[in-house]
C-alpha positions in Angstrom: 25.8 3.3 17.6 25.6 -0.2 19.3 25.4 -3.1 16.8 25.1 -6.2 18.9 21.8 -7.5 19.5 22.6 -8.6 23.2 23.5 -4.9 24.0 20.1 -3.6 23.1 18.0 -5.3 25.7 15.9 -7.6 23.7 16.0 -11.3 24.1 17.9 -12.9 21.3 17.1 -16.2 19.3 13.6 -16.3 20.5 11.9 -16.9 17.1 12.7 -19.7 14.6 11.9 -19.9 10.9 8.6 -21.3 11.2 7.7 -18.8 14.1 8.7 -15.9 11.8 6.8 -17.3 8.9 3.7 -17.4 11.0 4.4 -13.9 12.1 4.6 -12.7 8.6 1.3 -14.4 7.6 -0.4 -13.2 10.9 0.8 -9.5 10.2 -0.9 -9.4 6.8 -4.0 -10.7 8.6 -5.7 -12.3 5.8 -9.3 -13.2 7.2 -9.2 -9.6 8.6 -7.9 -7.7 5.3 -10.6 -9.5 3.3 -13.6 -8.8 5.8 -12.5 -5.1 6.6 -11.4 -4.1 3.0 -13.3 -6.3 0.5 -16.3 -4.0 0.4 -13.8 -0.8 0.4 -11.9 -2.3 -2.7 -15.0 -3.1 -4.4 -16.5 0.5 -3.9 -13.2 1.9 -5.3 -12.6 -0.4 -8.3 -15.7 -2.7 -8.8 -14.9 -6.1 -10.0 -11.3 -5.4 -10.8 -10.3 -6.1 -7.1 -8.4 -9.3 -8.4 -6.4 -7.0 -10.7 -5.6 -4.4 -8.0 -4.2 -7.2 -5.7 -2.1 -8.7 -8.5 -0.8 -5.4 -9.8 0.3 -4.2 -6.3 1.7 -7.7 -5.5 4.3 -7.5 -8.0 6.0 -4.2 -6.8 5.2 -5.0 -3.0 7.5 -8.1 -3.8 10.2 -5.7 -4.8 9.8 -4.1 -1.2 9.9 -7.4 0.3 13.5 -8.0 -1.6 14.4 -4.6 -0.4 13.7 -5.5 3.3 15.4 -8.7 3.0 18.6 -7.3 1.5 18.6 -4.4 4.0 17.9 -6.9 6.8 21.0 -8.8 5.9 23.5 -5.7 6.7 21.6 -4.0 9.5 19.8 -6.0 12.1 17.7 -3.5 13.9 14.2 -3.2 15.7 13.7 0.0 14.0 13.9 -1.5 10.3 13.0 1.2 7.7 13.6 3.9 10.4 17.3 2.7 10.6 17.9 1.8 7.2 16.5 4.9 5.6 18.1 7.2 8.1 21.5 5.6 7.4 21.2 5.6 3.6 19.2 8.5 2.4 19.0 11.0 5.2 18.1 10.9 9.1 15.2 13.1 8.6 13.5 10.6 6.1 14.5 8.0 8.3 12.7 9.4 11.2 9.7 10.1 9.3 9.8 6.5 7.8 9.7 5.2 11.4 6.9 7.7 12.3 4.7 6.8 9.3 4.7 3.2 10.7 4.2 4.4 14.4 1.1 6.3 13.3 -0.3 3.7 10.9 -0.2 1.1 13.4 -1.7 3.2 16.1 -4.5 4.0 14.0 -4.9 0.3 13.2 -5.3 -0.4 16.8 -9.0 1.1 16.3 -9.3 -0.1 12.7 -8.4 -3.6 13.7 -10.2 -3.6 17.1 -13.7 -2.2 16.1 -14.3 -5.0 13.6 -13.2 -7.6 16.2 -15.7 -6.1 18.5 -18.5 -5.9 16.1 -17.9 -9.3 14.9 -17.8 -10.7 18.4 -21.3 -9.0 19.0 -22.6 -10.5 15.9 -21.8 -14.0 17.1 -24.1 -13.2 20.2 -26.9 -11.1 18.5 -26.6 -9.7 15.0 -28.6 -6.5 16.2 -25.6 -5.5 18.4 -22.9 -5.6 15.5 -23.6 -2.0 14.2 -23.8 -0.6 17.8 -20.3 1.5 17.6 -20.0 2.5 21.0 -20.5 -1.2 22.2 -18.3 -2.6 19.4 -15.4 0.0 20.6 -15.7 -1.4 24.2 -15.4 -5.0 23.2 -12.7 -4.3 20.7 -10.8 -2.3 23.5 -11.2 -5.5 25.5 -9.6 -7.6 22.9 -6.9 -4.8 22.4 -6.0 -4.9 26.1 -5.8 -8.7 26.1 -3.2 -8.6 23.3 -1.3 -5.7 25.1 -0.8 -8.0 28.1 0.2 -10.8 25.7 2.9 -9.0 24.1 4.1 -7.4 27.5 4.6 -11.0 28.7 7.4 -11.5 26.3 8.1 -12.9 22.9 7.8 -16.7 23.8 4.3 -16.0 25.0 3.4 -13.8 22.0 4.7 -16.9 19.6 2.6 -19.4 21.3 -0.8 -17.4 21.1 0.1 -16.7 17.6 0.5 -20.0 16.6 -3.0 -21.2 17.9 -4.9 -18.3 16.6 -3.4 -18.2 13.2 -3.5 -22.1 13.0 -7.2 -22.1 13.5 -7.8 -19.1 11.1 -5.7 -21.0 8.2 -7.7 -24.1 8.5 -11.1 -22.2 8.3 -10.0 -20.3 5.4 -8.5 -23.0 3.3 -11.5 -25.3 4.0 -13.8 -22.5 2.4 -11.5 -21.8 -0.5 -12.2 -25.3 -1.3 -15.8 -25.1 -0.6 -16.1 -22.1 -2.9 -14.4 -24.1 -5.8 -16.8 -26.9 -5.5 -20.1 -24.6 -4.8 -22.9 -24.7 -7.5 -24.5 -21.5 -8.7 -23.1 -17.9 -8.8 -24.4 -14.3 -9.0 -21.8 -13.2 -11.5 -19.8 -15.4 -14.3 -16.4 -15.5 -13.7 -14.5 -13.2 -16.1 -10.5 -13.3 -16.9 -11.0 -9.4 -17.5 -11.1 -9.0 -13.7 -7.3 -9.4 -13.8 -6.7 -7.0 -16.4 -6.2 -3.1 -16.6 -9.3 -2.3 -18.6 -11.6 -2.3 -15.4 -10.0 0.6 -13.8 -11.4 4.2 -14.1 -8.2 5.8 -15.2 -4.8 6.1 -13.4 -6.4 7.7 -10.3 -8.8 4.7 -9.9 -6.1 2.2 -10.4 -4.0 4.3 -7.7 -6.9 4.2 -5.5 -7.4 0.6 -5.9 -3.6 -0.2 -5.6 -3.4 2.1 -2.3 -6.3 -0.2 -0.7 -4.7 -3.4 -1.9 -1.3 -2.2 -0.2 -3.5 -2.4 3.1 -4.3 -5.8 2.3 -0.5 -7.1 2.5 0.8 -4.6 5.0 2.1 -6.2 8.2 4.7 -8.8 6.7 7.4 -6.4 7.7 6.7 -7.4 11.3 9.4 -10.0 10.7 12.1 -7.1 10.3 11.0 -5.4 13.5 11.5 -8.7 15.3 14.9 -9.4 13.7 16.8 -8.7 17.0 14.8 -11.5 18.7 15.1 -13.8 15.7 17.6 -16.8 15.2 19.9 -16.3 12.2 17.8 -13.0 11.4 20.0 -11.9 8.7 18.5 -14.8 6.7 15.1 -15.6 8.2 13.5 -12.4 8.4 13.5 -11.7 4.6 12.8 -15.5 3.7 9.6 -15.6 6.1 8.4 -12.2 4.7 8.8 -13.5 1.2 7.0 -16.8 1.9 4.2 -14.9 3.8 3.5 -12.4 1.3 3.3 -15.3 -1.3 0.9 -17.3 0.8 -1.5 -14.5 1.7 -1.6 -13.5 -2.3 -3.1 -16.6 -3.1 -5.7 -16.4 -0.5 -6.6 -12.8 -1.2 -7.1 -13.7 -5.0 -9.0 -16.7 -3.9 -11.5 -15.1 -1.6 -11.9 -11.8 -3.9 -12.8 -13.9 -6.8 -15.1 -16.0 -4.9 -16.8 -12.8 -3.5 -17.1 -11.5 -7.1 -18.7 -14.9 -8.5 -20.8 -15.7 -5.5 -22.2 -12.3 -4.4 -24.0 -9.5 -6.3 -22.8 -6.0 -6.3 -25.3 -4.9 -4.0 -24.6 -7.7 -1.5 -21.0 -6.7 -1.4 -21.9 -3.0 -0.7 -24.5 -3.7 1.8 -22.2 -6.2 3.6 -19.5 -3.9 4.2 -17.2 -5.2 7.0 -19.6 -8.5 7.2 -18.9 -9.4 3.6 -17.1 -12.7 4.7 -20.1 -13.7 6.9 -22.2 -13.3 4.0 -20.0 -15.4 1.7 -19.7 -18.1 4.2 -23.6 -18.0 4.7 -23.9 -18.4 0.7 -21.4 -21.3 0.6 -22.6 -23.1 3.7 -26.1 -21.7 4.8 -26.4 -21.7 8.8 -23.0 -22.6 9.7 -20.6 -21.0 7.2 -21.2 -17.3 8.3 -20.4 -17.9 11.8 -17.6 -20.3 11.0 -15.8 -17.3 8.9 -16.8 -14.9 11.5 -14.7 -16.7 14.0 -11.7 -17.0 11.5 -12.2 -13.0 11.0 -12.1 -12.5 14.8 -9.1 -14.7 15.3 -7.3 -12.9 12.5 -8.0 -9.6 13.8 -6.7 -10.4 17.2 -3.7 -12.2 15.8 -3.0 -9.0 13.8 -3.4 -6.7 16.8 -0.7 -8.7 18.5 1.7 -8.4 15.4 1.0 -4.7 14.9 1.7 -4.2 18.6 5.1 -5.9 18.1 6.0 -3.8 15.3 4.8 -0.4 16.6 6.6 -1.1 20.1 9.6 -2.4 18.6 10.0 0.8 16.3 9.4 2.9 19.3 12.0 1.2 21.3 14.6 1.7 18.5 13.6 5.4 18.4 13.8 5.7 22.0 17.3 3.9 22.2 18.6 6.2 19.4 17.2 9.3 21.5 15.0 10.5 18.6 12.0 10.1 20.8 11.9 10.0 24.8 14.7 7.8 26.0 12.4 5.9 28.3 10.8 4.4 25.3 13.9 2.2 25.0 13.7 0.9 28.3 13.2 -3.0 28.6 11.5 -5.0 31.3 14.1 -6.8 33.4 11.9 -10.0 33.7 10.1 -10.1 30.3 12.5 -8.5 28.0 10.0 -6.4 26.3 9.9 -2.7 25.6 7.3 -2.1 28.4 7.3 1.7 28.2 6.8 1.8 24.6 3.9 -0.8 25.1 2.3 1.2 27.9 2.6 4.5 25.4 0.9 2.6 22.5 -2.0 1.3 24.8 -2.7 4.9 26.3 -3.0 6.5 22.7 -5.1 3.6 21.4 -7.4 3.7 24.5 -7.9 7.6 23.9 -8.8 6.7 19.8 -11.3 4.2 21.2 -13.1 6.8 23.0 -13.0 8.9 19.8 -14.3 6.2 17.8 -16.9 5.5 20.0 -18.4 8.8 19.5 -17.9 8.8 15.8 -20.1 7.3 12.9 -20.6 3.6 11.7 -18.0 1.1 11.9 -17.8 0.7 8.1 -17.3 4.7 7.6 -14.6 4.7 10.1 -12.9 1.4 8.5 -13.0 3.2 5.1 -11.3 6.3 6.2 -8.8 4.4 8.2 -7.9 2.1 5.7 -7.1 5.1 3.0 -5.0 6.8 5.7 -3.1 3.9 6.7 -2.4 3.1 3.0 -0.9 6.6 2.5 1.7 6.0 5.4 2.3 2.4 4.1 3.1 3.7 0.9 5.3 6.4 2.0 7.7 4.2 4.1 7.6 1.2 2.0 8.6 3.6 -1.0 11.7 5.1 1.1 12.8 1.7 2.0 13.0 0.5 -1.8 15.3 3.4 -2.4 17.3 2.8 0.6 18.1 -0.8 -0.5 19.3 0.2 -3.9 21.4 2.9 -2.4 22.9 0.5 0.1 23.8 -2.0 -2.5 24.8 0.2 -5.2 28.4 -1.0 -5.2 27.1 -4.5 -5.9 24.3 -3.9 -8.3 26.7 -4.3 -11.6 28.4 -7.4 -10.4 25.6 -9.6 -12.0 22.4 -9.5 -13.7 20.7 -11.2 -10.8 22.0 -8.4 -8.4 20.9 -5.9 -10.8 17.4 -7.2 -11.2 16.5 -8.5 -7.7 18.7 -5.9 -5.9 18.3 -3.0 -8.1 15.4 -2.9 -10.8 12.6 -4.7 -8.9 13.2 -2.7 -5.5 13.2 0.5 -7.4 10.0 -0.5 -9.2 8.3 -1.2 -5.9 9.5 2.1 -4.6 8.2 3.9 -7.6 5.0 2.4 -7.5 4.4 3.0 -4.0 5.5 6.5 -4.3 3.2 7.1 -7.3 0.2 5.7 -5.7 0.9 8.0 -2.5 0.8 11.1 -4.9 -2.0 9.9 -7.3 -4.4 9.0 -4.6 -4.4 12.4 -2.8 -7.0 13.8 -5.0 -9.3 10.8 -4.4 -9.2 10.5 -0.7 -11.7 11.9 1.8 -11.0 14.9 4.0 -10.8 12.6 7.0 -8.2 10.1 5.5 -6.3 12.8 4.2 -6.2 14.5 7.7 -5.2 11.4 9.2 -2.7 10.3 6.6 -0.9 13.4 5.8 -1.7 15.2 9.3 -0.2 12.2 11.1 3.0 12.5 9.2 3.1 16.3 9.9 2.8 15.8 13.5 6.0 13.9 13.1 8.1 17.0 12.2 7.6 18.4 15.9 9.7 15.6 17.6 11.9 15.4 14.7 13.1 19.0 15.2 13.1 18.8 19.1 15.4 15.8 19.2 17.6 17.1 16.1 18.3 20.2 18.1 19.1 18.2 21.3 21.8 16.6 19.3 20.8 12.9 19.1 23.7 10.9 17.5 21.2 9.6 14.7 21.0 12.9 13.4 24.5 14.2 14.2 26.6 11.1 13.5 24.8 8.8 11.5 26.7 5.5 10.6 26.3 5.2 6.9 25.1 1.9 5.7 26.9 0.2 2.9 26.7 -3.2 1.9 30.4 -3.9 0.9 31.5 -2.9 4.3 28.7 -4.4 6.4 28.8 -7.7 4.6 32.7 -7.8 4.9 32.2 -6.9 8.5 29.8 -9.9 9.0 32.3 -12.3 7.5 35.0 -11.2 9.5 33.0 -11.7 12.9 32.9 -15.3 11.9 30.3 -18.2 13.1 30.5 -17.1 16.8 28.1 -14.2 15.9 24.5 -15.7 16.2 23.3 -13.5 13.4 26.3 -14.2 11.1 26.6 -18.1 11.1 27.9 -19.3 7.9 28.7 -15.9 6.7 32.6 -16.3 6.1 31.7 -19.6 3.8 28.5 -18.5 2.0 29.6 -16.6 -1.3 26.1 -16.0 -2.3 25.2 -14.3 0.8 24.7 -10.9 -0.8 22.8 -12.0 -3.8 20.3 -14.9 -3.2 17.2 -12.7 -2.8 
């Protein structure tokens, strides 16, 4: 199995630390996640939304730590697909990668529909609920981002800096305005952060699964690792900073919605909840400004999701666990253009189906729950993979044991528990998309296993001790191994 980024076709050293942090924040899509999911979360747990976000963030950070540590010892565009396959079992690794592919492809519609609906609302509010028209406008945004991603990592970064920069300025301004706003629909209550507001374990699991969707996307930093400077450090650090930043934003806006809007307003608003909140904070202008932020956030996260799914497909094509053509890189743009075209075609077919479906809010609700199942599955496996890969180092220090063993394992257990507990709470449509999408992956798994892909037949086992020793031996001449020979905290500083 080839191990140097230069031999894999993607352009190395394109992204710096700041670029990667921006990608992590954009991947979680603060404004989009709040707009698309706040009403869904409120419908599941009521005023306990802040608690769901808090108690999901703690184990989520365990998964971030797991990704950071795994990225230190295996720089691979496939991320969890490679790590789980090389530590647990190739079958589980493939299904981990496949879960991300399905989740991201479903998100192409779940993300583009609100972008289309909200764009229409800026023109005429009556058009916002016209699902076929929203699907057509959303497909236009999607195709625009598809072309940007096809144009290469440098173009992608520049577009991301503009979109995410404007979005963050608007969101931070409204957080400050919400704090200073006079009057409220509901008095603030610290119990919103407690466990008492949940309707039993299944209610808690349903809320946590939705909360996982809020955070999802930060791991794009790992899928971009082959194109990142000093990626063994940068990808994990950027993900940690990104998750911490969006956690603060998510909590601030969720509390603001609880305080400033009534329960009926939240339920009625659906995916337009931020517009309603903006109108409450700044009548006349605030609603439209937050709609602009949501549109920018949605388009930005379409870009990062396209990066994530196409890099995963590229890695799978390179390993011959899916058609080898997916591992083809464009000679001029250094992008996996076949994978990009395949995702584009699949997503456009789903747009046609969405145009004939029900309301935007109904589609969003089912899509969020289905994606949450797949997120919980592949994040849970990655947490276990990190513990297995670093098992020889865990007892060398308390720090290593807690940050490298206990916390990732806690995150993994939490994600897999949410996966199982929520099965009884989800709609038939959500279960069909979530579980059905995973089961479909068994077909290519068996086909390419029988064809004898080296990924299945001769997997290179991932072990932290050997990998770190090899990195140190490579010396500073290796771009992703700079300072490795002299950095004694290399294995333990996360």
